[in-house]
C-alpha positions in Angstrom: 69.6 82.6 24.4 69.5 81.9 20.9 68.9 83.9 17.7 67.7 82.2 14.3 66.0 83.5 11.1 64.9 82.4 7.8 64.2 84.6 4.7 62.2 83.6 1.7 62.8 85.3 -1.3 61.9 84.9 -5.0 65.4 83.6 -5.8 65.7 81.2 -2.9 66.1 80.7 1.1 68.6 82.2 3.5 69.0 80.8 6.9 71.3 82.1 9.8 71.7 81.2 13.3 74.0 81.8 16.1 75.6 78.9 18.1 75.7 80.1 21.6 73.8 78.4 24.6 73.4 79.9 28.1 73.0 78.1 31.3 73.8 81.0 33.6 76.3 84.0 33.4 79.4 81.5 33.8 78.0 78.6 31.7 78.1 79.8 28.0 78.8 76.7 25.5 78.7 76.5 21.7 76.1 74.1 20.0 75.3 74.3 16.5 71.8 75.2 15.8 71.3 74.4 12.3 70.7 70.9 10.7 70.4 69.8 7.2 68.5 66.7 5.7 67.3 65.6 2.3 68.4 63.7 -0.9 70.3 65.9 -3.5 67.8 66.3 -6.8 64.9 65.2 -4.5 64.4 67.6 -1.5 66.2 69.7 1.0 65.3 70.8 4.3 67.2 73.1 6.9 66.0 73.0 10.4 67.1 76.0 13.0 66.2 75.5 16.7 65.8 77.5 19.8 64.4 76.7 23.5 65.2 74.0 25.7 68.5 72.2 24.6 67.7 68.9 25.8 64.0 69.2 23.7 65.9 70.3 20.5 68.7 67.9 20.8 66.1 65.0 21.1 63.9 66.1 18.3 66.8 66.5 15.7 67.7 63.0 17.0 64.5 61.2 16.3 64.2 63.2 12.8 67.6 61.4 12.3 66.6 58.1 13.7 63.1 58.1 11.7 65.0 58.5 8.5 67.6 55.9 9.2 64.8 53.1 10.1 62.5 54.4 7.3 59.4 54.6 9.5 56.2 56.3 8.7 56.4 59.4 8.5 59.9 60.7 8.1 61.3 63.4 6.1 62.3 61.7 3.2 58.7 60.5 2.4 56.4 63.4 3.4 55.0 65.0 0.5 55.0 68.6 1.3 56.9 71.0 3.5 53.7 71.9 5.3 53.5 68.1 6.3 56.8 68.1 7.3 56.3 71.2 9.6 53.2 69.2 11.1 55.4 66.0 11.7 58.0 68.3 13.2 55.8 69.8 15.8 54.1 66.4 16.9 57.7 65.2 17.6 58.3 68.5 19.4 55.4 67.9 21.6 56.3 64.7 22.1 59.9 65.6 23.6 58.6 68.5 25.4 56.3 66.1 27.6 59.0 63.5 28.3 61.7 66.2 29.6 59.1 68.3 31.5 58.8 68.4 35.3 59.6 70.7 38.1 60.3 74.3 37.0 62.1 73.7 34.0 61.1 75.1 30.8 61.1 72.5 28.0 59.6 74.5 25.4 61.4 74.6 21.8 60.6 76.7 18.5 61.9 75.4 15.1 62.3 76.9 11.7 61.9 74.4 8.8 62.5 75.4 5.5 63.6 73.9 2.1 62.2 72.4 -1.2 60.6 69.3 -2.3 60.9 68.5 -6.4 58.0 69.7 -8.2 56.9 72.3 -5.4 58.0 75.9 -4.6 60.6 76.7 -1.8 58.8 77.1 1.8 59.7 78.3 5.1 57.6 77.4 8.3 58.1 78.4 12.0 56.9 75.7 14.3 55.8 76.9 17.7 56.1 74.9 20.9 52.6 74.0 20.9 53.1 72.2 17.6 51.2 74.4 15.3 53.2 76.5 12.7 53.1 79.6 10.2 54.7 79.9 7.0 56.6 82.7 4.9 54.4 84.9 2.6 55.1 87.9 0.4 54.0 90.0 3.3 56.1 88.5 5.9 59.0 86.9 3.9 61.1 86.4 7.3 60.6 84.4 10.0 62.5 84.5 13.6 63.0 82.3 16.6 64.8 83.3 19.7 66.0 86.9 20.7 64.1 88.1 17.8 63.7 91.9 18.7 67.0 93.5 18.1 67.5 92.0 14.4 64.0 92.9 13.5 64.3 96.3 12.3 66.9 95.8 9.3 64.9 92.9 8.3 61.7 95.1 8.0 63.4 97.7 6.1 65.4 95.9 3.5 63.7 92.4 2.8 61.0 92.0 0.1 60.3 89.3 -2.1 62.3 90.6 -5.0 65.4 91.1 -2.7 68.4 89.6 -4.1 69.6 86.3 -2.6 72.8 87.7 -2.0 71.6 90.9 -0.5 69.1 88.8 1.6 72.3 86.9 3.2 74.0 90.2 3.9 70.8 91.6 5.5 70.8 88.4 7.6 74.3 88.7 9.0 73.4 92.5 9.8 70.4 91.1 11.8 72.8 88.7 13.4 75.2 91.6 14.4 72.6 93.9 15.9 71.4 91.0 18.0 74.9 89.9 19.2 75.8 93.9 20.0 72.7 94.0 22.4 72.3 90.6 23.9 75.6 89.0 25.2 73.6 85.1 25.5 73.7 85.6 21.4 77.0 85.2 19.7 79.1 83.3 17.2 80.0 81.2 15.6 77.4 82.7 13.0 76.3 80.0 10.6 74.5 81.1 7.2 73.0 78.8 4.5 72.1 80.3 1.1 69.6 78.0 -0.9 69.0 78.9 -4.6 65.5 78.0 -5.9 65.3 74.6 -7.4 68.8 73.8 -6.7 67.8 71.0 -4.7 71.0 70.9 -2.8 72.7 72.5 0.2 76.2 73.3 -0.8 76.4 77.1 0.3 77.0 76.9 4.1 79.1 79.2 5.8 80.5 79.3 9.2 81.8 82.9 10.7 83.9 82.7 14.0 84.4 85.6 16.2 87.7 86.4 14.6 86.3 86.0 11.3 87.9 88.9 9.3 84.7 89.6 7.3 82.4 89.3 10.2 84.8 92.0 11.9 85.0 94.3 9.0 80.9 94.1 8.8 80.5 95.0 12.6 82.8 97.9 12.1 81.3 99.1 8.8 77.6 98.8 10.1 78.4 100.8 13.1 80.0 103.3 11.3 77.4 103.8 9.0 74.7 103.7 11.5 77.0 106.7 13.5 77.1 108.6 10.1 73.3 108.4 9.6 72.8 109.8 12.9 74.8 112.9 12.5 73.3 113.5 9.2 69.6 113.7 10.9 68.1 117.3 10.7 68.2 118.5 14.3 65.4 119.9 16.2 65.6 123.2 18.1 64.7 122.1 21.9 64.4 126.3 22.9 60.9 127.4 23.3 59.4 130.1 20.9 62.0 129.7 18.3 62.1 128.1 15.0 61.8 124.2 15.6 64.0 122.7 13.2 67.7 123.3 12.5 68.6 122.2 9.1 72.1 121.4 9.5 72.1 118.6 7.2 70.8 118.3 3.3 67.1 118.1 2.9 65.8 114.8 4.1 65.9 112.0 1.7 62.3 110.9 2.3 60.7 112.3 -0.6 63.1 109.6 -2.8 62.7 106.7 -0.4 60.5 103.6 -1.6 57.1 104.4 -0.2 56.8 100.6 0.8 59.8 101.1 3.3 
């Protein structure tokens, strides 16, 4: 299984992906699912992949080959990110058809994000069928793969005005929540942070399972969740008695951001 996500805020974009692939309980391997393309100062693209490994590797190979041979179209001559997402979807459909047969699921999903000089940063999710959607202010993040465990923290934290570094931290916590609940998602964890209008990808980080920061983050997040749980107001489960036993301070709901 796989978990990849991309976040779009006003300051830029954050991409995160795990590196574990699963072909059975005793067939765990490590492959990067994050790929970068572009020309510094002109355009940058980051692609995250999920699904059938043969399909995703073939698609990435075709993207690289089309650039090398300067065919039409390729990621270096398309005018918009949306056109690039359509092109990626077309390649994905072709490769899925090539690898189909028997009972093998050849489907693949992609997240494509980046910026072309003169336009704003964009993030798109390309479905196995080849169609795509793009992140908006109302939906400022996109996920592929094992999405359910890492979604709650994103829903609570990510807003268009979330600072870029905070969005990167939130992406790591979302990854931690997923690796905690699904053994087929795991390190190394890759994170790429792109500042709007920078037009280069130079903040790429890889966190191994032994990385001290990743270990500290796991312990701290676990401790904070347990602390928050212990501070919740208790409910009196005995019939005929007062329903709420206030064992903790007044709930903070009145001071919370109403958007959350």
